[in-house]
C-alpha positions as CSV (number, residue, x, y, z in Angstrom):
1,M,0.0,0.0,0.0
2,R,2.9,2.4,0.9
3,K,4.6,1.6,-2.4
4,L,1.4,2.4,-4.3
5,R,1.0,5.7,-2.5
6,S,4.7,6.5,-3.2
7,K,4.2,5.8,-6.9
8,V,1.1,7.9,-7.0
9,L,2.9,10.7,-5.3
10,E,5.8,10.5,-7.7
11,A,3.4,10.5,-10.7
12,D,1.7,13.6,-9.3
13,L,5.0,15.4,-8.8
14,F,6.1,14.5,-12.3
15,L,2.8,15.9,-13.7
16,M,3.2,19.1,-11.6
17,L,6.8,19.6,-12.6
18,P,6.2,21.6,-15.8
19,G,3.9,24.0,-14.0
20,I,6.3,24.4,-11.1
21,L,9.2,25.1,-13.5
22,V,7.1,27.8,-15.3
23,I,6.3,29.5,-12.0
24,V,9.9,29.3,-10.8
25,F,11.5,30.7,-14.0
26,I,8.8,33.2,-15.0
27,Q,7.8,34.6,-11.5
28,I,10.1,33.6,-8.7
29,V,13.5,34.0,-10.4
30,P,12.7,37.4,-12.0
31,T,11.3,38.6,-8.7
32,L,14.4,37.6,-6.7
33,Y,16.6,39.1,-9.4
34,G,14.6,42.4,-9.2
35,V,15.1,42.5,-5.4
36,Y,18.9,41.9,-6.0
37,L,19.1,44.7,-8.5
38,S,17.3,47.0,-6.0
39,L,20.1,46.5,-3.4
40,I,23.0,47.3,-5.7
41,N,24.1,50.4,-7.7
42,Y,23.8,48.9,-11.2
43,K,23.1,51.0,-14.3
44,V,22.4,49.6,-17.7
45,T,24.4,52.4,-19.3
46,K,27.5,51.5,-17.3
47,P,27.6,47.6,-17.5
48,N,31.3,47.5,-16.7
49,A,31.2,49.7,-13.7
50,P,32.0,48.0,-10.3
51,V,28.8,46.8,-8.6
52,K,28.4,47.8,-4.9
53,F,25.9,46.8,-2.3
54,V,24.0,49.9,-1.3
55,G,21.3,48.4,0.9
56,L,18.1,50.4,1.1
57,K,19.6,53.5,-0.5
58,N,17.7,53.0,-3.8
59,Y,14.4,52.6,-1.9
60,L,15.1,56.0,-0.2
61,K,15.8,57.6,-3.6
62,V,12.4,56.4,-4.9
63,L,10.5,57.5,-1.8
64,T,12.1,60.9,-1.8
65,E,11.7,61.5,-5.5
66,G,9.7,64.5,-6.2
67,Q,7.2,62.8,-8.6
68,F,6.6,59.8,-6.3
69,T,3.9,61.4,-4.3
70,N,2.1,62.6,-7.4
71,A,2.3,59.1,-8.9
72,V,0.9,57.6,-5.7
73,K,-2.0,60.1,-5.7
74,N,-2.8,59.5,-9.4
75,T,-2.7,55.7,-8.9
76,L,-5.0,55.9,-5.8
77,I,-7.5,58.1,-7.7
78,L,-7.5,55.6,-10.6
79,G,-7.9,52.7,-8.2
80,V,-10.8,54.0,-6.2
81,V,-12.7,55.6,-9.1
82,C,-12.2,52.9,-11.6
83,V,-12.8,49.9,-9.4
84,A,-15.9,51.5,-7.7
85,A,-17.4,52.4,-11.1
86,E,-16.6,49.0,-12.6
87,L,-18.1,47.2,-9.7
88,L,-21.4,49.2,-9.9
89,I,-21.6,48.9,-13.7
90,G,-20.5,45.2,-13.7
91,Y,-23.1,44.4,-11.0
92,A,-25.9,46.2,-13.0
93,F,-25.1,44.3,-16.2
94,A,-24.8,41.0,-14.3
95,L,-28.3,41.6,-12.8
96,L,-29.7,42.1,-16.3
97,L,-28.0,39.0,-17.7
98,N,-28.7,36.7,-14.8
99,V,-31.5,34.2,-15.3
100,Q,-32.0,33.7,-11.6
101,I,-32.9,37.3,-11.0
102,E,-35.0,37.7,-14.2
103,K,-36.7,34.4,-13.5
104,A,-36.8,33.6,-17.1
105,K,-34.5,32.1,-19.8
106,F,-32.4,34.3,-22.0
107,A,-34.3,35.7,-24.9
108,P,-33.1,34.8,-28.4
109,G,-29.8,36.5,-29.2
110,S,-29.0,37.2,-25.5
111,Q,-25.8,35.1,-25.7
112,L,-24.7,37.3,-28.6
113,F,-25.6,40.4,-26.6
114,R,-23.5,39.0,-23.6
115,G,-20.6,38.4,-25.9
116,L,-20.8,41.9,-27.2
117,L,-20.8,43.3,-23.7
118,F,-17.7,41.3,-22.9
119,M,-15.9,42.3,-26.1
120,P,-14.1,45.4,-24.8
121,Y,-12.2,43.3,-22.3
122,M,-11.0,41.0,-25.1
123,L,-9.1,43.8,-26.7
124,M,-5.4,44.5,-25.9
125,G,-4.8,47.5,-23.6
126,V,-2.7,49.1,-26.3
127,V,-5.5,48.7,-28.8
128,T,-8.0,50.2,-26.4
129,G,-5.8,53.1,-25.6
130,T,-5.2,53.9,-29.3
131,I,-9.0,53.7,-30.1
132,W,-9.9,56.1,-27.2
133,K,-7.0,58.4,-28.1
134,Q,-8.5,58.8,-31.5
135,M,-12.0,59.3,-30.1
136,Y,-10.6,62.0,-27.7
137,D,-8.8,63.8,-30.6
138,P,-9.9,67.5,-30.3
139,T,-10.0,67.9,-34.1
140,F,-11.2,64.7,-35.7
141,G,-12.4,62.6,-32.7
142,L,-15.9,61.3,-31.9
143,F,-16.2,63.3,-28.8
144,S,-15.3,66.5,-30.7
145,Y,-18.0,65.8,-33.3
146,V,-20.6,65.2,-30.6
147,M,-19.6,68.4,-28.7
148,S,-19.9,70.4,-32.0
149,F,-23.2,68.8,-32.9
150,L,-24.6,69.8,-29.5
151,G,-23.3,73.3,-29.9
152,L,-20.8,72.9,-27.0
153,K,-17.3,74.2,-26.7
154,N,-14.7,71.7,-27.8
155,V,-12.5,70.2,-25.1
156,S,-8.9,68.8,-25.2
157,W,-9.7,65.8,-23.1
158,L,-6.2,64.3,-22.9
159,A,-4.3,67.7,-23.0
160,D,-6.3,69.5,-20.3
161,P,-4.6,69.0,-16.9
162,N,-8.0,69.0,-15.1
163,L,-9.6,66.4,-17.4
164,A,-6.7,64.1,-18.5
165,L,-6.8,61.8,-15.4
166,W,-10.6,61.5,-15.5
167,S,-10.4,60.7,-19.2
168,V,-8.1,57.8,-18.5
169,C,-10.5,56.7,-15.8
170,L,-13.3,56.6,-18.4
171,I,-11.1,54.4,-20.7
172,D,-10.3,51.9,-17.9
173,I,-14.0,51.8,-16.8
174,W,-15.1,51.0,-20.4
175,Y,-12.3,48.5,-20.8
176,C,-12.7,46.5,-17.6
177,S,-16.3,46.7,-16.5
178,P,-17.1,43.5,-18.6
179,F,-14.6,41.6,-16.4
180,M,-16.6,42.6,-13.3
181,M,-19.8,41.7,-15.1
182,L,-18.6,38.2,-15.9
183,I,-17.3,37.4,-12.4
184,I,-20.4,38.6,-10.6
185,A,-22.8,37.0,-13.1
186,S,-21.0,33.7,-12.5
187,G,-21.3,34.1,-8.8
188,M,-25.0,34.8,-9.1
189,R,-25.6,31.6,-11.0
190,S,-24.2,29.7,-8.1
191,I,-26.8,31.0,-5.7
192,D,-29.6,28.5,-4.9
193,T,-32.8,29.7,-6.5
194,S,-34.9,28.3,-3.6
195,L,-33.6,31.3,-1.6
196,Y,-35.3,33.7,-4.0
197,E,-38.5,31.6,-4.0
198,S,-38.6,31.7,-0.2
199,A,-38.1,35.4,-0.2
200,E,-40.9,35.9,-2.7
201,L,-43.3,33.9,-0.5
202,D,-42.3,36.3,2.4
203,G,-43.1,39.3,0.2
204,I,-39.5,40.4,-0.2
205,K,-39.0,43.1,-2.9
206,W,-36.4,42.7,-5.6
207,W,-34.0,45.3,-4.1
208,Q,-34.2,43.5,-0.8
209,K,-33.2,40.3,-2.4
210,I,-30.1,42.1,-3.7
211,F,-29.0,43.5,-0.4
212,H,-30.1,40.7,1.9
213,I,-29.5,37.6,-0.2
214,Q,-27.2,38.3,-3.2
215,I,-24.5,40.6,-1.7
216,P,-23.9,38.6,1.5
217,L,-23.5,35.4,-0.6
218,L,-21.4,37.1,-3.2
219,R,-18.9,38.6,-0.8
220,P,-16.1,36.0,-1.6
221,I,-16.6,36.6,-5.3
222,L,-16.7,40.3,-4.9
223,S,-13.5,40.1,-2.8
224,V,-11.7,38.2,-5.6
225,A,-13.0,40.5,-8.3
226,I,-12.1,43.7,-6.5
227,S,-8.6,42.4,-5.5
228,I,-7.9,41.4,-9.1
229,R,-9.0,44.8,-10.5
230,M,-7.2,46.8,-7.8
231,M,-4.0,44.9,-8.6
232,D,-4.5,45.7,-12.3
233,V,-5.1,49.4,-11.7
234,L,-2.2,49.7,-9.3
235,R,0.1,48.5,-12.1
236,I,-1.7,50.2,-15.0
237,F,0.7,51.2,-17.7
238,D,-0.3,50.4,-21.3
239,L,-3.4,52.6,-21.4
240,I,-1.5,55.6,-20.0
241,K,1.5,55.0,-22.2
242,V,-0.6,54.9,-25.4
243,S,-3.2,57.6,-24.6
244,T,-1.4,60.3,-22.6
245,G,2.2,59.2,-22.1
246,G,1.9,60.3,-18.5
247,G,1.0,63.9,-19.5
248,P,0.1,66.6,-19.7
249,G,3.2,67.2,-17.5
250,N,2.8,64.3,-15.0
251,K,-1.0,64.6,-14.4
252,T,-1.6,61.0,-15.4
253,E,1.6,59.4,-14.3
254,S,0.9,56.2,-12.4
255,L,3.3,54.3,-10.1
256,S,4.1,51.8,-12.9
257,F,4.8,54.7,-15.4
258,F,6.9,56.4,-12.7
259,V,9.0,53.3,-12.3
260,Y,9.2,52.9,-16.1
261,N,10.6,56.4,-16.5
262,I,13.3,55.8,-13.9
263,A,14.4,52.4,-15.2
264,F,14.2,53.0,-18.9
265,E,14.0,56.7,-19.7
266,E,16.6,57.7,-17.1
267,C,18.4,54.3,-17.4
268,N,18.7,54.1,-13.6
269,T,18.2,50.3,-13.4
270,S,18.6,49.7,-9.7
271,V,16.4,52.6,-8.6
272,G,13.8,51.4,-11.0
273,A,14.0,47.9,-9.6
274,A,13.5,49.3,-6.1
275,G,10.4,51.2,-7.3
276,A,9.1,48.0,-8.9
277,V,9.6,46.1,-5.6
278,L,7.7,48.9,-3.8
279,V,4.8,48.7,-6.2
280,M,4.7,44.9,-5.7
281,I,4.6,45.5,-1.9
282,V,1.8,48.0,-2.3
283,I,-0.2,45.6,-4.5
284,M,0.2,42.8,-2.0
285,G,-0.8,45.1,0.9
286,F,-4.0,46.3,-0.9
287,S,-4.9,42.7,-1.7
288,L,-4.5,41.5,1.9
289,L,-6.4,44.6,3.1
290,I,-9.4,43.9,0.8
291,T,-9.4,40.2,1.7
292,K,-9.4,41.0,5.4
293,L,-12.2,43.6,5.1
294,F,-14.4,41.1,3.3
295,N,-13.6,38.3,5.7
296,T,-14.5,40.6,8.6
297,A,-17.7,41.6,7.0
298,S,-18.6,38.0,6.3
299,A,-17.9,37.0,9.9
300,E,-20.2,39.7,11.2
């Protein structure tokens, strides 16, 4: 019996080996190398210069950099506004598409409609940013045409310091709301329909079902969805790179874009690596915080 268990264990480990190797060489090794770079004084423009251990000096450089506070502020605004809006929009569309709430089967063509709703998220971020940049164009863009048609003053959406960050928020909301919709709709399908039927017998209204049945049961799903989206927003780069380039000035510069500028524009590799490690720590902290908040709410 022990020999059989040993053979089964060896077979399981053999089957898991390719996945383990992928994780080690694609995630763990680069992460450890990034931490190593953040502790030395390496610059890609000076590959032959002597390498010295500098400890936390690079981290202090990042934290005391003038643009760091601005990047943190922009990233937090993007995170709070985008994730909150995507959660509300995704929940609303999930309600419309869920058969358990509607108490009826999907009408003909509804699957196609659902696919169309999810289509924005299937695009690459670079493609989405390019499309919206053209739409925001103050001369030939769609928004310019609509403003002119309504007799309103034209606006430079991506060039106006007061509007640029909110314009990026709108892009991300359009891009990622379908992800929230899909996750929440999947969670709704797992709820036992007998709960809704019992609530109807008790005279519970539809909005009471949402707040007293759905949301409490969907808390684990919502926790996962919000954590994933918050992690994505905290490392947002492609949409900003393509649409605004961090401008005007640094009004739309996120943490990831800030690190990119240090590492690749200024060619300060070790300081950039320190910034990347800090971003990773921030993302992990937010994920743990969101999970703890939802677990506490579920326990209560």
